[in-house]
C-alpha positions as CSV (number, residue, x, y, z in Angstrom):
1,M,-212.5,189.8,-42.0
2,L,-214.6,189.5,-38.8
3,A,-212.7,188.7,-35.6
4,L,-214.0,185.8,-33.6
5,P,-214.9,186.6,-30.0
6,R,-212.5,185.2,-27.4
7,S,-213.9,182.3,-25.4
8,R,-214.1,182.9,-21.6
9,R,-211.4,181.0,-19.7
10,A,-213.0,178.4,-17.4
11,G,-212.1,178.6,-13.7
12,F,-213.2,179.7,-10.2
13,S,-213.4,183.2,-8.9
14,L,-211.8,183.9,-5.5
15,L,-215.2,184.2,-3.9
16,E,-216.3,180.8,-5.2
17,L,-213.0,179.2,-4.0
18,L,-213.4,180.7,-0.5
19,T,-217.0,179.5,-0.4
20,V,-216.0,175.9,-1.3
21,L,-213.2,176.0,1.4
22,A,-215.7,177.3,4.0
23,V,-218.1,174.4,3.2
24,I,-215.3,171.8,3.4
25,T,-214.2,173.3,6.8
26,V,-217.8,173.1,8.2
27,L,-218.1,169.5,6.9
28,L,-214.8,168.5,8.5
29,A,-215.9,170.2,11.8
30,L,-219.1,168.1,11.7
31,L,-217.4,164.9,10.7
32,L,-214.4,164.8,13.0
33,P,-216.3,164.5,16.3
34,A,-218.3,161.6,14.8
35,I,-215.1,159.9,13.6
36,Q,-213.6,160.3,17.1
37,R,-216.7,158.9,18.7
38,A,-216.7,155.9,16.3
39,R,-213.0,155.3,17.1
40,S,-213.6,155.6,20.8
41,T,-216.5,153.1,20.6
42,A,-214.3,150.7,18.6
43,R,-211.6,150.9,21.3
44,M,-214.2,150.4,24.0
45,L,-215.5,147.3,22.3
46,E,-212.0,146.0,21.8
47,C,-211.3,146.5,25.5
48,R,-214.5,144.6,26.3
49,S,-213.4,141.8,24.0
50,R,-210.1,141.5,25.7
51,L,-211.8,141.4,29.1
52,H,-214.1,138.7,27.7
53,Q,-211.0,136.7,26.7
54,I,-209.8,136.9,30.3
55,G,-213.2,135.6,31.4
56,I,-212.9,132.6,29.1
57,A,-209.4,131.9,30.4
58,T,-210.7,132.2,34.0
59,H,-213.3,129.5,33.5
60,S,-210.8,127.2,31.9
61,Y,-208.7,127.7,35.0
62,V,-211.8,127.0,37.2
63,E,-212.4,123.8,35.3
64,M,-208.9,122.7,35.9
65,F,-208.4,123.7,39.6
66,E,-212.0,124.1,40.8
67,T,-211.2,127.5,42.2
68,F,-210.9,131.0,40.7
69,P,-207.3,132.3,40.3
70,S,-206.3,134.6,43.1
71,G,-203.5,136.6,44.6
72,G,-202.3,136.7,48.2
73,V,-199.8,134.5,50.1
74,G,-197.9,132.1,47.9
75,T,-199.3,133.3,44.6
76,L,-198.3,135.9,41.9
77,G,-201.8,137.1,41.1
78,C,-204.7,136.3,38.8
79,L,-203.4,137.5,35.5
80,Y,-200.1,135.6,36.0
81,A,-202.0,132.4,36.8
82,L,-204.0,132.8,33.6
83,L,-201.1,133.1,31.3
84,P,-201.2,129.4,30.1
85,Y,-204.9,129.9,29.3
86,M,-204.2,133.1,27.3
87,D,-202.0,131.4,24.8
88,Q,-199.0,132.5,26.8
89,A,-197.8,129.1,28.1
90,S,-194.2,129.8,26.9
91,V,-194.1,133.0,28.8
92,F,-195.4,131.3,31.9
93,Q,-192.9,128.4,31.7
94,R,-190.0,130.8,31.1
95,T,-191.0,133.0,34.0
96,E,-191.6,130.0,36.4
97,A,-187.9,129.0,35.9
98,I,-186.8,132.4,37.3
99,A,-186.4,132.5,41.1
100,D,-185.9,136.2,41.8
101,L,-189.2,138.1,41.9
102,R,-187.8,141.3,40.3
103,A,-186.4,139.2,37.5
104,K,-189.7,137.4,37.0
105,M,-191.5,140.8,36.6
106,A,-188.9,142.0,34.1
107,A,-189.4,138.8,32.1
108,I,-193.1,139.3,31.5
109,P,-193.4,140.9,28.0
110,V,-196.1,143.2,26.8
111,I,-199.2,141.0,26.4
112,P,-201.8,142.8,24.2
113,A,-204.7,140.8,25.6
114,Y,-204.0,142.4,29.0
115,L,-204.0,146.0,27.7
116,C,-207.1,148.1,27.0
117,P,-206.6,150.2,23.8
118,E,-207.8,153.3,25.8
119,D,-205.0,152.8,28.4
120,P,-202.4,155.6,27.9
121,T,-199.8,153.9,30.0
122,D,-196.4,153.5,28.6
123,K,-196.3,149.9,27.4
124,S,-193.5,148.0,29.2
125,N,-192.9,144.7,30.8
126,N,-195.4,143.4,33.4
127,V,-198.0,146.0,32.5
128,A,-201.8,145.3,32.5
129,S,-205.0,147.4,32.3
130,Y,-207.1,145.1,34.3
131,S,-207.3,144.2,38.0
132,T,-209.1,141.7,40.2
133,N,-211.9,142.6,42.6
134,K,-210.3,142.3,46.1
135,G,-213.5,142.8,48.1
136,L,-214.2,145.3,50.9
137,L,-213.4,144.1,54.4
138,R,-210.5,141.8,53.5
139,A,-208.7,142.2,56.8
140,V,-211.3,140.2,58.7
141,G,-212.5,138.0,55.8
142,Q,-215.9,139.8,55.5
143,M,-217.4,140.9,52.2
144,R,-214.7,139.0,50.3
145,G,-213.5,139.3,46.8
146,F,-211.2,137.1,44.8
147,V,-207.7,138.2,45.7
148,F,-206.6,137.0,49.1
149,E,-207.7,133.4,49.2
150,P,-208.9,130.8,46.7
151,V,-212.6,131.1,45.9
152,K,-214.7,128.2,44.6
153,P,-217.7,128.8,42.4
154,A,-219.9,127.5,45.2
155,D,-218.5,130.1,47.6
156,V,-220.0,132.9,45.5
157,T,-223.4,132.6,47.1
158,D,-224.5,136.1,45.8
159,G,-224.5,134.5,42.3
160,L,-221.8,134.5,39.7
161,S,-223.7,136.9,37.5
162,Q,-224.1,139.3,40.5
163,T,-220.4,139.4,41.5
164,A,-217.7,141.4,39.8
165,F,-214.5,139.4,39.2
166,A,-212.3,142.0,37.4
167,S,-212.4,145.4,35.9
168,E,-210.3,148.1,34.3
169,Q,-207.8,149.9,36.4
170,I,-205.8,152.2,34.2
171,T,-202.5,153.3,35.9
172,N,-202.2,156.9,34.8
173,T,-205.6,158.1,36.0
174,W,-205.1,156.7,39.5
175,R,-205.7,159.7,41.8
176,P,-204.4,159.2,45.3
177,S,-205.5,161.4,48.2
178,F,-203.2,160.9,51.2
179,I,-205.3,161.3,54.3
180,L,-203.8,160.9,57.8
181,Y,-205.4,158.5,60.1
182,E,-207.4,160.2,62.8
183,P,-208.0,158.7,66.3
184,S,-211.6,159.9,66.0
185,L,-212.2,157.0,63.6
186,P,-211.6,153.8,65.6
187,L,-210.1,150.8,63.9
188,R,-213.1,148.4,63.7
189,R,-213.0,147.5,60.0
190,S,-216.8,147.7,60.0
191,I,-219.0,148.5,57.0
192,T,-219.9,151.8,58.6
193,E,-216.2,152.6,59.0
194,H,-215.4,151.8,55.4
195,R,-218.2,153.9,54.1
196,E,-216.8,156.7,56.1
197,L,-213.4,156.1,54.5
198,A,-215.1,156.2,51.1
199,R,-216.9,159.4,51.9
200,R,-213.7,161.1,53.0
201,C,-211.9,159.9,49.9
202,A,-214.6,161.3,47.6
203,A,-214.6,164.6,49.5
204,S,-210.8,165.1,49.4
205,P,-209.3,167.3,46.7
206,G,-206.5,164.7,46.3
207,T,-203.3,165.0,44.5
208,V,-202.7,163.9,40.9
209,S,-200.2,161.1,40.6
210,P,-197.2,161.6,38.2
211,R,-197.3,159.7,35.0
212,G,-196.7,156.0,35.3
213,I,-197.1,156.0,39.1
214,G,-200.1,154.5,40.8
215,G,-200.3,152.8,44.2
216,G,-202.9,150.4,42.9
217,S,-201.6,150.1,39.4
218,P,-202.3,146.7,37.9
219,S,-199.7,144.4,36.5
220,V,-199.4,140.8,35.3
221,I,-197.5,139.7,38.4
222,N,-199.6,141.4,41.1
223,L,-199.2,139.8,44.5
224,S,-202.0,141.2,46.5
225,G,-203.2,144.1,44.3
226,G,-206.7,144.7,43.1
227,Y,-209.5,147.2,43.0
228,N,-212.5,147.5,45.3
229,H,-216.1,148.8,45.2
230,L,-216.0,151.4,47.9
231,L,-216.6,154.2,45.4
232,P,-218.3,154.0,42.0
233,P,-216.2,153.6,38.8
234,N,-213.8,156.4,37.9
235,S,-213.7,157.8,41.4
236,P,-210.6,158.8,43.2
237,A,-208.4,156.3,45.0
238,C,-207.1,157.0,48.5
239,V,-204.4,155.7,50.7
240,F,-204.9,156.3,54.4
241,S,-201.6,156.7,56.3
242,D,-201.1,154.5,59.3
243,Y,-204.4,152.8,58.4
244,P,-204.7,149.3,56.9
245,A,-207.3,150.1,54.3
246,D,-207.6,151.9,51.0
247,V,-210.1,153.1,48.4
248,N,-208.9,151.7,45.1
249,S,-211.4,152.4,42.4
250,A,-212.0,150.8,39.1
251,V,-210.8,153.3,36.5
252,G,-211.0,153.2,32.7
253,G,-210.2,155.4,29.8
254,H,-213.8,155.5,28.6
255,P,-215.8,158.7,29.3
256,Q,-218.8,157.3,31.1
257,G,-217.8,154.1,32.9
258,V,-215.8,150.9,32.9
259,N,-216.1,147.4,31.5
260,V,-216.6,144.8,34.2
261,L,-216.0,141.1,34.0
262,Y,-218.4,139.1,36.2
263,A,-217.7,135.8,37.8
264,D,-220.0,134.0,35.3
265,G,-217.7,135.2,32.4
266,S,-220.0,137.9,31.1
267,V,-218.8,141.5,30.5
268,R,-221.0,144.5,31.1
269,F,-220.3,148.2,30.8
270,T,-221.0,149.9,34.2
271,S,-221.8,153.6,34.3
272,N,-220.0,156.1,36.6
273,W,-223.5,156.9,37.9
274,I,-224.4,153.5,39.2
275,D,-226.0,153.6,42.6
276,G,-223.3,153.4,45.2
277,I,-224.9,150.6,47.2
278,A,-225.6,148.5,44.1
279,W,-221.9,148.9,43.1
280,W,-220.9,148.0,46.7
281,H,-223.0,144.8,46.5
282,L,-221.5,143.8,43.2
283,G,-218.1,143.8,44.9
284,T,-218.9,141.0,47.4
285,I,-219.1,137.2,46.9
286,D,-221.3,136.2,49.9
287,S,-223.1,139.1,51.4
288,G,-226.6,137.9,50.6
289,D,-227.4,140.9,48.3
290,L,-229.1,141.0,44.9
291,V,-228.7,143.7,42.2
292,T,-231.4,143.7,39.6
293,E,-230.3,146.8,37.6
294,F,-227.0,147.7,36.0
295,P,-227.0,151.4,35.1
């Protein structure tokens, strides 16, 4: 009787298995950066959408009161004033009934619409990712922004689409450089002087702030806080000791710039490499300037 030949057992050799694993590893290495970029883009678009919501609420406020919401004396800041227009009327009413300021702040819950998904800040009460443009020479009322006094749409003579109203200002990437005031820089609060402050800030090595601490960190109740346009987006922020001025930059979690809400309600992404003078001009409401390009 003839013996039948044994059939070969199907399977992979070790070499074939290692080859397949190597191909899968290479594919994953190629796909992961693309997935991360896609997720980052989605988070940036969500951040932009939330800033757009703030813009819609701002114009609802303007229709009601004929001025933009502001901070400064007797107010609790722009984002707080907008709560009723952000579907947070119950939070606003509950907080308004509290007299003590610290208790008011503690009563503000986490409001997702005020948080950029790229913000790494520990989420807690009264936290926000966005801040109002406070202008440049606020001490003498020149080159104004929207923080220290009510601003009517007609006051924005540079044009609503040419004037930044708010931007990202993420807490944990705020980088203060503490520079002592020098008598060689006279206190004139002039444009030239502020440009010198910005230059010194940009040139300073600075010190990294501990997690969760930022002198200009935004919050929902934010009496006189805000960012300014002395340096381009994602630049350092500086506090000048014994000197009534600061450099408080717009800072976001996106790699190449920040989302900016303009006074007309539009939102545009602004590059870190925007021309410094153009960025400066976008931070004022009535300086007679015109910006035609938005890098």
